[in-house]
N, C-alpha and C positions, 0 to 999 in steps of 0.2 A: 528737502524743500523748506519753504518758510513757515509752513503751517504746523500747528501742534494740535494734538487731539488729547483731551483728558475727559474726565467724567462729567464735567460741568460746562466746559466752554470749547467751542470749535473756533480756532483762530484762522481767519481767512488770510490768504497769502498777499504779498505786496502787489502782485499782478493778478487780477481777477479777469482773465481774458481767455480767448480761444486756445492759446498755447497750453493752458493748465487745467481748463475746465473738465476735460474728460477724466483725468486721473483724480482731480479734486472731487468730482461727482461720486466716484466710487467710495472715497473716504467719507464723504458727507452722508451718503446713504447708510453706511455702516454705523456712523455716529447717531443718526436718526433712529435706526433700528434698536440700538443699545440703550438709548436714553429716553426718559419721559419728558424732560424739559429741555428744549433745544435753544441754545444761546450761541448765536454767531457773533464773534468779535471782529469788527471791521476796522480796528485801529491801525493795522499795518497796510491797508489797501491804499495804493498810490495810483493804480490804473484799473479802470473798469471798461469793458466793452459790452456789446449786446449779449454775448454768450455768458458773461458774468452776471448780468442782470437776470437772464433767463434761469441761471443756476439758483440764484437766491429765491426767485419766485417759485421755482419748482420745489425747492426745499420747503418753502412755506406751504405750498399746496399739499405736499406729502404729510406734513405735520397736521394740517387741518383734517385730512382724510383719516389719519390715525388717532385723532383726538389728543394730540400732544401740543403743549404750549410751544410757541415760537417767538423768539425775540432776536433782534439785531442790536448789539450794544457797542459803545465806544467807537462809533463810526469816525473815520478820518474825514478831513475836509473834502477830499476828492470823492470819496464814497457818497457823502451827503450831497455834494454838488450834482453828481450824475443822477442819483436817485430823485433829487428834487426837480431837476430839469425835465426828467421823463415823467414826473408825476407819480412815481412809484413809491416814494418815501411815505406818502399818506397811506398807501395800501399796507406797507410794512408796519406802520404805527397803529393800525386798527386793532 
């Protein structure tokens, strides 16, 4: 897959949609469990649907519940556009 997991950054795939969310969720939960500071890199994202939005919000909620820091960095234009249109970008930047 397009994504990469390392100790500091979780790189989101090119497509953040229903086709990949289930397997991505498993990897993301492992990443959240193993790291204290959660950084999602959105630079590769070219397509986002409602399930992708839900995944990012769920990750943020899991981090808040576990008292872990959560950031989304290097967002692509499409990622920014979708999250701005839905009003969610403000929530992620809190």
